[in-house]
PASEBA-1860 file (N, C-alpha, C; in nm, 3 decimals):
! residues 307
1> MSADKVAE> 24.339/19.665/18.707/24.235/19.573/18.661/24.141/19.646/18.567 ~ 24.110/19.582/18.457/24.011/19.638/18.366/23.872/19.623/18.427 ~ 23.775/19.698/18.371/23.640/19.698/18.429/23.578/19.559/18.430 ~ 23.600/19.482/18.323/23.540/19.349/18.320/23.604/19.257/18.423 ~ 23.735/19.275/18.448/23.801/19.192/18.549/23.762/19.234/18.690 ~ 23.737/19.362/18.709/23.685/19.407/18.838/23.553/19.337/18.867 ~ 23.464/19.337/18.770/23.333/19.274/18.788/23.347/19.125/18.816 ~ 23.445/19.061/18.751/23.460/18.916/18.765/23.532/18.874/18.892
9> YADGLCYT> 23.634/18.953/18.933/23.723/18.907/19.038/23.720/18.987/19.168 ~ 23.684/19.114/19.165/23.709/19.201/19.281/23.647/19.149/19.410 ~ 23.520/19.115/19.406/23.454/19.069/19.530/23.519/18.942/19.584 ~ 23.560/18.854/19.493/23.618/18.727/19.536/23.756/18.740/19.598 ~ 23.820/18.856/19.578/23.952/18.876/19.639/23.942/18.906/19.788 ~ 23.826/18.955/19.833/23.796/18.970/19.977/23.888/19.067/20.050 ~ 23.944/19.165/19.980/24.038/19.256/20.045/23.973/19.336/20.158 ~ 23.855/19.389/20.132/23.791/19.470/20.236/23.736/19.382/20.347
17> DLMAGYYL> 23.700/19.258/20.315/23.651/19.166/20.419/23.759/19.139/20.523 ~ 23.885/19.132/20.477/23.997/19.109/20.568/24.000/19.215/20.677 ~ 23.987/19.341/20.638/23.991/19.450/20.735/23.867/19.451/20.824 ~ 23.752/19.417/20.765/23.627/19.416/20.844/23.634/19.314/20.957 ~ 23.714/19.209/20.937/23.729/19.108/21.041/23.835/19.142/21.144 ~ 23.913/19.245/21.117/24.022/19.282/21.208/23.983/19.399/21.296 ~ 23.932/19.506/21.235/23.908/19.629/21.310/23.762/19.637/21.357 ~ 23.723/19.537/21.433/23.585/19.533/21.484/23.562/19.649/21.582
25> GAPEEVLQ> 23.443/19.707/21.574/23.409/19.815/21.663/23.449/19.952/21.612 ~ 23.521/19.957/21.498/23.562/20.086/21.443/23.440/20.162/21.390 ~ 23.437/20.295/21.404/23.331/20.374/21.340/23.329/20.345/21.190 ~ 23.212/20.357/21.131/23.196/20.318/20.990/23.294/20.391/20.898 ~ 23.311/20.523/20.919/23.398/20.598/20.830/23.545/20.557/20.846 ~ 23.583/20.515/20.968/23.719/20.467/20.990/23.739/20.332/20.922 ~ 23.645/20.243/20.940/23.655/20.110/20.879/23.657/20.121/20.727 ~ 23.575/20.209/20.672/23.573/20.225/20.526/23.707/20.276/20.475
33> AIADFSAW> 23.765/20.373/20.546/23.894/20.427/20.504/24.003/20.320/20.512 ~ 24.002/20.240/20.618/24.102/20.134/20.632/24.082/20.027/20.525 ~ 23.958/19.991/20.498/23.929/19.890/20.396/23.974/19.937/20.259 ~ 23.948/20.063/20.227/23.992/20.117/20.099/24.144/20.121/20.090 ~ 24.208/20.159/20.201/24.354/20.160/20.204/24.410/20.020/20.185 ~ 24.346/19.920/20.246/24.390/19.782/20.231/24.379/19.737/20.086 ~ 24.267/19.769/20.020/24.252/19.734/19.878/24.360/19.802/19.795 ~ 24.387/19.930/19.827/24.494/20.000/19.756/24.628/19.929/19.777
41> FFVWDDRH> 24.654/19.883/19.899/24.783/19.820/19.930/24.804/19.696/19.843 ~ 24.700/19.616/19.824/24.713/19.496/19.741/24.739/19.534/19.595 ~ 24.672/19.639/19.547/24.695/19.683/19.409/24.839/19.733/19.393 ~ 24.886/19.811/19.492/25.024/19.858/19.490/25.121/19.740/19.487 ~ 25.095/19.639/19.568/25.180/19.521/19.573/25.188/19.454/19.435 ~ 25.074/19.447/19.366/25.073/19.386/19.233/25.145/19.473/19.130 ~ 25.132/19.607/19.141/25.206/19.695/19.050/25.356/19.675/19.070 ~ 25.398/19.672/19.195/25.538/19.649/19.229/25.586/19.517/19.168
49> DRDIVHGR> 25.507/19.413/19.181/25.541/19.282/19.127/25.555/19.287/18.975 ~ 25.460/19.353/18.907/25.465/19.359/18.760/25.583/19.443/18.712 ~ 25.617/19.548/18.786/25.734/19.627/18.747/25.862/19.544/18.756 ~ 25.867/19.453/18.853/25.982/19.364/18.864/25.982/19.262/18.751 ~ 25.869/19.196/18.733/25.859/19.088/18.634/25.890/19.140/18.493 ~ 25.843/19.261/18.461/25.861/19.314/18.326/25.982/19.408/18.314 ~ 26.066/19.411/18.418/26.189/19.489/18.410/26.165/19.636/18.388 ~ 26.085/19.698/18.479/26.051/19.839/18.463/26.105/19.920/18.582
57> PASWRHLK> 26.236/19.930/18.597/26.291/20.002/18.713/26.257/20.150/18.713 ~ 26.252/20.213/18.596/26.219/20.355/18.592/26.076/20.379/18.640 ~ 25.986/20.292/18.602/25.847/20.302/18.647/25.839/20.292/18.798 ~ 25.914/20.195/18.856/25.911/20.178/19.000/25.972/20.298/19.071 ~ 26.086/20.347/19.023/26.150/20.462/19.087/26.058/20.584/19.086 ~ 25.989/20.604/18.975/25.897/20.718/18.966/25.782/20.702/19.065 ~ 25.725/20.581/19.071/25.615/20.556/19.164/25.661/20.573/19.307 ~ 25.776/20.519/19.341/25.829/20.531/19.477/25.840/20.677/19.520
65> GRLHAALD> 25.894/20.759/19.433/25.907/20.901/19.465/25.775/20.970/19.484 ~ 25.677/20.939/19.400/25.545/21.001/19.411/25.474/20.957/19.540 ~ 25.494/20.831/19.581/25.429/20.785/19.705/25.491/20.852/19.827 ~ 25.622/20.866/19.830/25.686/20.939/19.940/25.631/21.081/19.949 ~ 25.619/21.146/19.833/25.571/21.285/19.831/25.424/21.293/19.873 ~ 25.343/21.199/19.826/25.200/21.200/19.859/25.176/21.172/20.007 ~ 25.263/21.096/20.067/25.252/21.066/20.209/25.270/21.193/20.292 ~ 25.358/21.280/20.249/25.386/21.404/20.323/25.287/21.516/20.290
73> APGLFLYH> 25.231/21.514/20.169/25.137/21.620/20.127/25.027/21.560/20.041 ~ 24.940/21.479/20.101/24.840/21.406/20.021/24.746/21.497/19.942 ~ 24.717/21.615/19.995/24.625/21.704/19.925/24.673/21.747/19.789 ~ 24.804/21.743/19.767/24.861/21.786/19.639/24.853/21.678/19.531 ~ 24.815/21.556/19.571/24.819/21.444/19.477/24.682/21.378/19.454 ~ 24.577/21.442/19.499/24.443/21.382/19.487/24.401/21.362/19.342 ~ 24.455/21.443/19.252/24.416/21.433/19.111/24.534/21.396/19.023 ~ 24.626/21.323/19.080/24.742/21.279/19.002/24.697/21.189/18.887
81> RDPLVAGF> 24.770/21.195/18.775/24.728/21.119/18.656/24.741/20.968/18.677 ~ 24.828/20.925/18.768/24.837/20.782/18.800/24.734/20.752/18.907 ~ 24.631/20.672/18.878/24.527/20.646/18.978/24.580/20.579/19.104 ~ 24.694/20.509/19.094/24.750/20.447/19.213/24.801/20.554/19.310 ~ 24.860/20.658/19.257/24.908/20.769/19.340/24.790/20.848/19.395 ~ 24.692/20.877/19.310/24.573/20.951/19.355/24.497/20.873/19.461 ~ 24.485/20.743/19.443/24.415/20.661/19.541/24.486/20.657/19.674 ~ 24.618/20.653/19.670/24.697/20.657/19.793/24.677/20.789/19.865
89> ADSVLRLY> 24.683/20.899/19.791/24.665/21.031/19.851/24.528/21.042/19.917 ~ 24.426/20.990/19.849/24.291/20.994/19.905/24.284/20.914/20.035 ~ 24.341/20.794/20.036/24.339/20.710/20.156/24.413/20.777/20.272 ~ 24.531/20.830/20.243/24.611/20.892/20.348/24.540/21.014/20.405 ~ 24.484/21.097/20.318/24.415/21.217/20.365/24.299/21.180/20.457 ~ 24.227/21.075/20.425/24.116/21.031/20.509/24.167/20.976/20.641 ~ 24.274/20.896/20.636/24.328/20.839/20.760/24.384/20.947/20.851 ~ 24.440/21.052/20.793/24.495/21.162/20.872/24.387/21.245/20.942
97> SFLGRRWN> 24.262/21.225/20.907/24.156/21.310/20.963/24.103/21.260/21.097 ~ 24.144/21.142/21.140/24.079/21.080/21.256/24.144/21.114/21.390 ~ 24.276/21.121/21.393/24.344/21.149/21.519/24.429/21.275/21.503 ~ 24.534/21.289/21.579/24.608/21.414/21.579/24.735/21.412/21.496 ~ 24.808/21.521/21.501/24.930/21.536/21.423/25.036/21.435/21.461 ~ 25.045/21.401/21.587/25.148/21.306/21.629/25.122/21.168/21.569 ~ 24.996/21.127/21.569/24.963/20.998/21.508/24.992/21.003/21.359 ~ 24.953/21.111/21.293/24.977/21.125/21.150/25.126/21.116/21.118
105> ARFARHFH> 25.208/21.184/21.199/25.353/21.183/21.176/25.409/21.042/21.196 ~ 25.357/20.971/21.295/25.404/20.834/21.319/25.365/20.743/21.203 ~ 25.240/20.754/21.158/25.195/20.674/21.044/25.282/20.702/20.922 ~ 25.309/20.831/20.896/25.392/20.868/20.781/25.533/20.810/20.795 ~ 25.590/20.822/20.914/25.725/20.768/20.935/25.727/20.617/20.909 ~ 25.628/20.548/20.959/25.622/20.403/20.938/25.602/20.368/20.791 ~ 25.520/20.446/20.720/25.495/20.409/20.581/25.611/20.449/20.489 ~ 25.682/20.554/20.523/25.805/20.583/20.448/25.899/20.462/20.455
113> EVIEAYDR> 25.906/20.398/20.572/25.991/20.280/20.589/25.939/20.164/20.504 ~ 25.807/20.151/20.493/25.748/20.045/20.411/25.786/20.066/20.264 ~ 25.775/20.188/20.216/25.810/20.217/20.076/25.955/20.180/20.049 ~ 26.044/20.218/20.140/26.186/20.187/20.121/26.211/20.036/20.128 ~ 26.135/19.966/20.211/26.149/19.820/20.218/26.106/19.756/20.086 ~ 26.000/19.809/20.026/25.959/19.760/19.894/26.068/19.786/19.791 ~ 26.141/19.895/19.806/26.251/19.923/19.715/26.363/19.821/19.733 ~ 26.392/19.782/19.857/26.495/19.680/19.881/26.450/19.546/19.823
121> EFRNRTNG> 26.320/19.515/19.836/26.270/19.392/19.775/26.283/19.399/19.623 ~ 26.255/19.515/19.566/26.271/19.532/19.420/26.412/19.497/19.378 ~ 26.510/19.550/19.450/26.650/19.524/19.415/26.686/19.377/19.434 ~ 26.640/19.318/19.545/26.669/19.177/19.569/26.613/19.088/19.458 ~ 26.488/19.114/19.422/26.425/19.030/19.319/26.486/19.055/19.182 ~ 26.520/19.178/19.153/26.583/19.209/19.025/26.719/19.141/19.012 ~ 26.792/19.136/19.124/26.927/19.076/19.124/26.926/18.927/19.154 ~ 26.809/18.872/19.186/26.801/18.730/19.221/26.860/18.698/19.356
129> TVPKVDEY> 26.859/18.796/19.448/26.918/18.779/19.581/26.815/18.725/19.679 ~ 26.839/18.608/19.734/26.753/18.552/19.838/26.810/18.594/19.973 ~ 26.738/18.676/20.052/26.792/18.719/20.181/26.808/18.600/20.276 ~ 26.908/18.609/20.364/26.920/18.509/20.470/26.799/18.521/20.562 ~ 26.772/18.416/20.640/26.648/18.407/20.714/26.629/18.527/20.807 ~ 26.729/18.559/20.888/26.713/18.670/20.982/26.694/18.803/20.909 ~ 26.768/18.822/20.801/26.754/18.944/20.721/26.615/18.951/20.661 ~ 26.567/18.837/20.612/26.434/18.834/20.551/26.326/18.867/20.654
137> LELRRLTF> 26.336/18.808/20.773/26.234/18.831/20.876/26.227/18.978/20.914 ~ 26.342/19.043/20.923/26.344/19.185/20.955/26.281/19.267/20.843 ~ 26.314/19.235/20.719/26.258/19.308/20.606/26.108/19.281/20.592 ~ 26.067/19.159/20.623/25.927/19.121/20.608/25.837/19.202/20.702 ~ 25.888/19.238/20.818/25.809/19.320/20.909/25.774/19.455/20.846 ~ 25.857/19.498/20.754/25.831/19.624/20.685/25.747/19.604/20.560 ~ 25.779/19.504/20.478/25.701/19.484/20.356/25.558/19.438/20.387 ~ 25.540/19.373/20.502/25.403/19.338/20.543/25.336/19.453/20.618
145> AHWIWTDL> 25.414/19.556/20.649/25.363/19.678/20.715/25.309/19.649/20.855 ~ 25.387/19.573/20.933/25.345/19.537/21.069/25.296/19.657/21.149 ~ 25.376/19.765/21.149/25.343/19.876/21.239/25.236/19.967/21.181 ~ 25.211/19.959/21.051/25.098/20.033/20.992/24.966/19.974/21.040 ~ 24.952/19.842/21.029/24.826/19.779/21.071/24.806/19.793/21.222 ~ 24.917/19.798/21.296/24.908/19.821/21.440/24.869/19.965/21.470 ~ 24.927/20.061/21.398/24.887/20.202/21.414/24.737/20.219/21.394 ~ 24.682/20.148/21.297/24.541/20.167/21.262/24.445/20.111/21.367
153> LEPSAGCE> 24.498/20.039/21.464/24.415/19.998/21.577/24.363/20.119/21.654 ~ 24.443/20.225/21.657/24.409/20.341/21.740/24.289/20.420/21.688 ~ 24.284/20.461/21.560/24.161/20.525/21.513/24.040/20.433/21.522 ~ 24.064/20.303/21.511/23.952/20.208/21.527/23.898/20.212/21.669 ~ 23.987/20.233/21.766/23.945/20.242/21.906/23.905/20.385/21.943 ~ 23.926/20.480/21.851/23.889/20.619/21.877/23.978/20.689/21.975 ~ 24.106/20.644/21.983/24.195/20.700/22.085/24.340/20.683/22.045 ~ 24.415/20.792/22.047/24.559/20.784/22.026/24.624/20.741/22.156
161> LPAMVRKH> 24.701/20.633/22.151/24.762/20.578/22.272/24.891/20.652/22.307 ~ 24.915/20.678/22.435/25.042/20.740/22.476/25.160/20.648/22.445 ~ 25.277/20.707/22.428/25.397/20.629/22.396/25.424/20.523/22.502 ~ 25.400/20.555/22.630/25.429/20.458/22.735/25.342/20.333/22.724 ~ 25.225/20.348/22.661/25.138/20.232/22.637/25.186/20.155/22.515 ~ 25.209/20.227/22.406/25.250/20.161/22.282/25.383/20.088/22.297 ~ 25.470/20.143/22.382/25.603/20.084/22.399/25.610/19.986/22.516 ~ 25.498/19.963/22.582/25.497/19.864/22.690/25.535/19.728/22.630
169> PAFRRAAL> 25.630/19.657/22.690/25.682/19.534/22.628/25.574/19.433/22.591 ~ 25.476/19.412/22.678/25.373/19.312/22.649/25.282/19.359/22.535 ~ 25.242/19.487/22.537/25.157/19.540/22.430/25.228/19.530/22.296 ~ 25.354/19.571/22.293/25.429/19.568/22.168/25.451/19.424/22.122 ~ 25.475/19.335/22.215/25.497/19.194/22.178/25.369/19.133/22.122 ~ 25.256/19.161/22.183/25.129/19.107/22.132/25.102/19.159/21.991 ~ 25.128/19.288/21.969/25.108/19.346/21.836/25.199/19.278/21.734 ~ 25.326/19.260/21.771/25.421/19.198/21.679/25.381/19.055/21.647
177> LSQEFAAW> 25.339/18.980/21.747/25.302/18.840/21.725/25.183/18.826/21.631 ~ 25.086/18.915/21.646/24.969/18.906/21.557/25.008/18.930/21.413 ~ 25.105/19.020/21.392/25.149/19.051/21.257/25.248/18.946/21.203 ~ 25.333/18.892/21.291/25.424/18.786/21.249/25.343/18.665/21.202 ~ 25.241/18.630/21.278/25.154/18.520/21.236/25.103/18.545/21.095 ~ 25.053/18.666/21.072/24.993/18.698/20.942/25.096/18.691/20.830 ~ 25.214/18.748/20.853/25.317/18.748/20.749/25.365/18.607/20.718 ~ 25.386/18.527/20.821/25.436/18.391/20.799/25.328/18.303/20.735
185> YNDLCSLP> 25.203/18.322/20.778/25.096/18.243/20.717/25.078/18.283/20.571 ~ 25.095/18.413/20.543/25.089/18.460/20.405/25.200/18.395/20.322 ~ 25.320/18.386/20.379/25.429/18.322/20.308/25.398/18.175/20.280 ~ 25.336/18.109/20.376/25.301/17.969/20.358/25.202/17.953/20.243 ~ 25.100/18.038/20.240/24.997/18.027/20.137/25.044/18.079/20.002 ~ 25.143/18.168/20.003/25.197/18.224/19.878/25.308/18.139/19.819 ~ 25.358/18.044/19.895/25.476/17.970/19.853/25.460/17.904/19.715 ~ 25.349/17.835/19.685/25.336/17.774/19.550/25.345/17.878/19.438
193> KEIAGDEV> 25.279/17.992/19.457/25.283/18.099/19.356/25.424/18.153/19.340 ~ 25.493/18.173/19.452/25.623/18.238/19.446/25.734/18.144/19.398 ~ 25.719/18.015/19.425/25.814/17.919/19.367/25.792/17.912/19.216 ~ 25.665/17.910/19.175/25.634/17.905/19.031/25.686/18.028/18.959 ~ 25.687/18.142/19.027/25.735/18.266/18.967/25.882/18.290/18.985 ~ 25.954/18.191/19.040/26.099/18.202/19.062/26.132/18.326/19.145 ~ 26.054/18.349/19.251/26.074/18.466/19.336/26.175/18.435/19.446 ~ 26.216/18.539/19.518/26.321/18.523/19.619/26.276/18.569/19.757
201> HNLGISLI> 26.159/18.633/19.767/26.116/18.690/19.894/26.003/18.607/19.955 ~ 26.041/18.506/20.030/25.946/18.421/20.100/26.026/18.348/20.206 ~ 25.969/18.334/20.326/26.040/18.267/20.434/26.078/18.125/20.393 ~ 25.987/18.056/20.325/26.016/17.920/20.282/26.134/17.914/20.187 ~ 26.142/18.009/20.095/26.252/18.012/19.998/26.384/18.043/20.069 ~ 26.383/18.132/20.168/26.504/18.160/20.245/26.550/18.037/20.322 ~ 26.455/17.965/20.380/26.489/17.844/20.455/26.550/17.737/20.364 ~ 26.495/17.725/20.245/26.547/17.627/20.149/26.687/17.667/20.102
209> RHDGLTLE> 26.704/17.794/20.067/26.831/17.839/20.010/26.943/17.844/20.115 ~ 26.915/17.899/20.231/27.022/17.927/20.326/27.034/17.825/20.440 ~ 26.923/17.757/20.475/26.930/17.657/20.582/26.932/17.515/20.528 ~ 26.926/17.501/20.396/26.937/17.369/20.335/26.817/17.279/20.355 ~ 26.700/17.337/20.385/26.581/17.256/20.406/26.520/17.213/20.272 ~ 26.455/17.098/20.272/26.374/17.059/20.157/26.245/17.141/20.160 ~ 26.168/17.136/20.052/26.041/17.208/20.049/25.950/17.161/20.162 ~ 25.942/17.030/20.182/25.856/16.977/20.287/25.903/17.022/20.426
217> EAVTEIRG> 26.033/17.022/20.447/26.087/17.066/20.576/26.063/17.215/20.597 ~ 26.072/17.293/20.491/26.048/17.438/20.502/25.903/17.465/20.538 ~ 25.811/17.392/20.476/25.669/17.407/20.508/25.644/17.372/20.654 ~ 25.704/17.265/20.701/25.689/17.224/20.841/25.745/17.332/20.935 ~ 25.858/17.390/20.899/25.919/17.495/20.982/25.830/17.618/20.989 ~ 25.774/17.660/20.875/25.685/17.777/20.877/25.561/17.748/20.960 ~ 25.505/17.631/20.943/25.387/17.595/21.024/25.420/17.599/21.173 ~ 25.539/17.553/21.208/25.579/17.557/21.348/25.590/17.700/21.400
225> RVEGAVME> 25.643/17.789/21.317/25.653/17.929/21.357/25.514/17.992/21.371 ~ 25.426/17.957/21.280/25.288/18.009/21.287/25.220/17.964/21.415 ~ 25.230/17.835/21.445/25.168/17.782/21.566/25.232/17.843/21.691 ~ 25.363/17.862/21.688/25.430/17.923/21.801/25.385/18.066/21.826 ~ 25.359/18.140/21.719/25.310/18.277/21.734/25.174/18.278/21.801 ~ 25.089/18.183/21.765/24.957/18.174/21.827/24.969/18.147/21.976 ~ 25.051/18.049/22.011/25.063/18.011/22.151/25.126/18.122/22.234 ~ 25.227/18.188/22.180/25.290/18.296/22.256/25.195/18.415/22.270
233> FLSTEQEV> 25.116/18.441/22.167/25.019/18.550/22.178/24.920/18.523/22.292 ~ 24.871/18.401/22.300/24.773/18.368/22.404/24.829/18.393/22.543 ~ 24.958/18.367/22.558/25.023/18.393/22.687/25.040/18.543/22.710 ~ 25.088/18.612/22.608/25.113/18.756/22.619/24.983/18.833/22.636 ~ 24.877/18.784/22.575/24.746/18.848/22.584/24.703/18.868/22.729 ~ 24.729/18.769/22.813/24.689/18.780/22.953/24.764/18.893/23.023 ~ 24.890/18.909/22.988/24.970/19.016/23.048/24.919/19.153/23.003 ~ 24.883/19.165/22.875/24.832/19.292/22.825/24.698/19.324/22.889
241> RRFAESLD> 24.616/19.222/22.909/24.486/19.245/22.973/24.504/19.301/23.114 ~ 24.600/19.246/23.188/24.627/19.298/23.322/24.681/19.441/23.315 ~ 24.763/19.467/23.215/24.816/19.602/23.196/24.702/19.700/23.168 ~ 24.608/19.661/23.083/24.494/19.747/23.052/24.414/19.778/23.178 ~ 24.391/19.679/23.258/24.315/19.699/23.383/24.388/19.796/23.476 ~ 24.520/19.789/23.478/24.598/19.876/23.568/24.593/20.022/23.526 ~ 24.560/20.048/23.400/24.556/20.185/23.349/24.431/20.260/23.394 ~ 24.329/20.187/23.437/24.205/20.250/23.484/24.226/20.292/23.629
249> DGSARGKQ> 24.268/20.418/23.646/24.301/20.470/23.778/24.187/20.549/23.842 ~ 24.069/20.537/23.783/23.954/20.609/23.836/23.927/20.741/23.768 ~ 24.022/20.789/23.689/24.002/20.914/23.615/23.937/20.885/23.481 ~ 23.880/20.988/23.420/23.817/20.971/23.288/23.922/20.932/23.184 ~ 24.040/20.994/23.192/24.146/20.963/23.097/24.196/20.821/23.116 ~ 24.213/20.779/23.240/24.257/20.644/23.267/24.159/20.541/23.214 ~ 24.030/20.567/23.232/23.927/20.478/23.181/23.932/20.472/23.029 ~ 23.950/20.586/22.965/23.955/20.591/22.819/24.072/20.510/22.765
257> ISTAVSSC> 24.190/20.528/22.824/24.309/20.456/22.777/24.295/20.307/22.803 ~ 24.243/20.272/22.919/24.224/20.130/22.952/24.130/20.063/22.852 ~ 24.021/20.131/22.821/23.923/20.076/22.725/23.984/20.064/22.586 ~ 24.062/20.165/22.546/24.125/20.162/22.414/24.226/20.048/22.403 ~ 24.305/20.026/22.506/24.402/19.917/22.504/24.331/19.782/22.493 ~ 24.221/19.767/22.568/24.144/19.642/22.559/24.088/19.622/22.419 ~ 24.042/19.731/22.357/23.992/19.723/22.220/24.102/19.682/22.123 ~ 24.219/19.745/22.137/24.331/19.712/22.049/24.373/19.566/22.067
265> LGNMRNWF> 24.377/19.521/22.190/24.415/19.383/22.217/24.315/19.285/22.156 ~ 24.187/19.316/22.170/24.085/19.229/22.112/24.099/19.218/21.961 ~ 24.134/19.329/21.897/24.150/19.325/21.752/24.282/19.264/21.709 ~ 24.384/19.266/21.796/24.504/19.187/21.767/24.466/19.039/21.759 ~ 24.382/18.995/21.852/24.336/18.857/21.849/24.254/18.830/21.723 ~ 24.171/18.928/21.682/24.089/18.910/21.562/24.173/18.894/21.436 ~ 24.294/18.951/21.438/24.381/18.942/21.320/24.410/18.797/21.285 ~ 24.423/18.711/21.385/24.453/18.570/21.359/24.341/18.504/21.278
273> SSVYWFHH> 24.220/18.518/21.327/24.108/18.452/21.258/24.079/18.517/21.124 ~ 24.091/18.649/21.115/24.061/18.717/20.990/24.163/18.681/20.883 ~ 24.290/18.678/20.918/24.395/18.642/20.824/24.379/18.497/20.779 ~ 24.351/18.408/20.872/24.333/18.266/20.837/24.218/18.251/20.739 ~ 24.104/18.312/20.771/23.986/18.305/20.683/24.018/18.360/20.545 ~ 24.083/18.477/20.542/24.111/18.546/20.416/24.193/18.459/20.322 ~ 24.295/18.393/20.374/24.383/18.315/20.288/24.316/18.191/20.231 ~ 24.207/18.149/20.290/24.137/18.033/20.237/24.011/18.070/20.159
281> ESGRYMVD> 23.974/18.196/20.159/23.856/18.241/20.085/23.890/18.332/19.967 ~ 24.002/18.403/19.976/24.038/18.498/19.871/24.090/18.427/19.746 ~ 24.045/18.474/19.631/24.094/18.420/19.505/24.240/18.452/19.479 ~ 24.300/18.535/19.564/24.441/18.572/19.547/24.534/18.454/19.566 ~ 24.492/18.352/19.639/24.582/18.242/19.674/24.538/18.107/19.615 ~ 24.438/18.107/19.529/24.388/17.982/19.472/24.464/17.948/19.344 ~ 24.595/17.927/19.360/24.683/17.913/19.244/24.651/17.790/19.160 ~ 24.591/17.688/19.222/24.562/17.566/19.145/24.455/17.590/19.039
289> NWDDRSTP> 24.383/17.703/19.051/24.278/17.734/18.954/24.328/17.826/18.842 ~ 24.457/17.865/18.846/24.510/17.958/18.748/24.578/17.884/18.633 ~ 24.570/17.938/18.513/24.642/17.880/18.400/24.793/17.889/18.421 ~ 24.837/17.999/18.482/24.978/18.019/18.514/24.988/18.037/18.665 ~ 25.049/17.940/18.734/25.052/17.942/18.880/25.132/18.059/18.935 ~ 25.208/18.128/18.853/25.288/18.240/18.900/25.217/18.374/18.886 ~ 25.104/18.377/18.813/25.040/18.505/18.781/24.890/18.498/18.802 ~ 24.835/18.580/18.892/24.690/18.582/18.912/24.618/18.620/18.783
297> PYVNNEAA> 24.503/18.561/18.755/24.434/18.587/18.628/24.375/18.727/18.617 ~ 24.364/18.797/18.731/24.305/18.931/18.728/24.408/19.041/18.702 ~ 24.536/19.006/18.701/24.641/19.106/18.683/24.652/19.144/18.536 ~ 24.654/19.274/18.510/24.675/19.326/18.376/24.824/19.356/18.360 ~ 24.894/19.273/18.287/25.039/19.288/18.276/25.082/19.415/18.205 ~ 24.995/19.473/18.125/25.034/19.592/18.050/24.995/19.722/18.118 ~ 24.930/19.712/18.233/24.882/19.833/18.300/24.997/19.911/18.362 ~ 25.006/20.037/18.327/25.100/20.133/18.387/25.245/20.096/18.361
305> GEK> 25.331/20.189/18.390/25.474/20.165/18.379/25.524/20.163/18.236 ~ 25.653/20.130/18.221/25.713/20.122/18.090/25.664/19.998/18.017 ~ 25.653/20.004/17.889/25.611/19.888/17.809/25.735/19.817/17.754
END
């Protein structure tokens, strides 16, 4: 974004507001780092999109490699000439400062998977390949970065959770449902833009192409999935709450873990309201106000990459 477009559009995109509504109770420096990382993620998503639209595979391959490298050694990329790479390195270095090496390694492992998922989306969109519904849903968990946003619950709660907690079926299910809701609701709100742009990565487009649904039927199906995620979360939430209570065994450590799980669960619930609000307040999805329904007015098509 050019400076004048930043002044005109940045606040209205509400990127940092989305995170502020999700990670409630996080220390200020943690919330700021997450909010900055979230803003970076949206910019990266738009760069990825423009590289596809303008046929810049070399630009994307170069960026992909630099992001993988910066994830493993962020200190080496703080002053990279591409501000997207430098911004990523800065965000990662700050996020790595809050918890321990195991959390950092897990975050890195999860984000390496996200980068590779973006590469698969690049190939699908370049080739015009619409994934089948099940394939798309699996890939969407990575391109939406389900486990990244879940990982970030822990520094917000000030506690790295043991594997036995993170892998508890109810805890993991609640985390997945909060993110599935967000990804599917995003697809619903993005559908007009992505149909206008002749895109292939959207649950609605997969339903239309592979299940033979009409546009109206696809919208109804996505809404049903969104509502189902809400209802199942409400049921699963009660199980996680009981699990959190059981972790308080009278020891200081037990109390700490129990409190952290309750905090994480509360913010999983916050994800629903924050995501819903964001999609109706952010200028990112107000396609009816754009001259071109496929392209946000704040995107600089000539920025970065091959010309």
